[in-house]
C-alpha positions as CSV (number, residue, x, y, z in Angstrom):
1,M,0.1,-0.1,-0.1
2,E,1.3,3.2,-0.9
3,E,1.6,5.8,1.7
4,K,0.0,9.5,1.0
5,L,2.6,12.2,1.4
6,L,1.5,15.6,2.0
7,T,3.1,18.9,1.3
8,E,3.0,21.8,3.9
9,K,0.7,23.5,1.6
10,D,-1.7,20.5,1.4
11,L,-1.6,20.3,5.0
12,L,-2.5,24.0,5.8
13,E,-5.5,23.5,3.2
14,I,-6.8,20.5,4.9
15,L,-6.6,21.6,8.4
16,G,-7.5,25.2,7.4
17,I,-4.9,26.7,9.6
18,K,-2.3,29.3,9.1
19,K,1.5,28.5,8.7
20,S,2.3,29.9,12.3
21,V,-0.1,27.6,13.9
22,L,1.3,24.7,11.7
23,N,4.7,25.6,13.1
24,H,3.6,25.8,16.6
25,L,1.9,22.2,16.2
26,R,5.2,20.9,14.8
27,Y,7.1,22.2,17.7
28,N,4.9,20.5,20.0
29,G,5.0,17.0,18.5
30,L,3.4,17.1,15.2
31,P,5.4,14.5,13.2
32,F,6.9,15.5,9.7
33,I,9.7,14.5,7.2
34,K,12.4,17.2,6.8
35,I,13.5,17.2,3.2
36,T,15.6,20.3,3.6
37,S,16.0,23.0,6.2
38,Q,13.1,24.9,4.5
39,C,11.0,22.1,3.1
40,R,9.0,19.6,5.0
41,A,6.4,16.7,4.2
42,Y,3.8,14.9,6.1
43,L,2.6,11.3,6.2
44,L,-1.2,11.4,6.2
45,S,-1.1,8.3,8.5
46,D,1.1,10.2,11.0
47,I,-1.1,13.1,11.0
48,M,-4.2,11.1,11.4
49,A,-2.6,9.0,14.1
50,W,-1.5,12.4,15.9
51,A,-4.9,13.8,15.5
52,K,-6.4,10.7,17.1
53,E,-4.2,10.9,20.1
54,H,-5.2,14.8,20.4
55,R,-8.8,14.2,20.0
56,V,-11.0,15.8,22.7
57,V,-14.6,14.2,23.2
58,I,-17.0,16.1,25.4
59,N,-20.0,14.4,26.7
60,R,-22.6,17.2,27.1
61,H,-25.2,14.7,28.4
62,E,-23.2,13.4,31.3
63,N,-24.2,16.4,33.5
64,D,-27.9,16.5,32.3
65,T,-28.5,12.9,33.5
66,A,-27.0,13.7,36.9
67,T,-29.4,16.5,37.5
68,H,-32.5,14.6,36.5
69,D,-33.9,12.2,38.8
């Protein structure tokens, strides 16, 4: 199976973020491939795994059931 490789531009478009936000995410652990000092690429599978690790799920009904007897 061939791995999907994303450019920085691809990832910015997919996530809908600015480059400064991507730089911050990368500094804080977003996986990437360093091609040159100014060129980076991203494996789609790495980005998906990273996103799953950082996923936040809020159960809004949790408090509702506690207040209804």
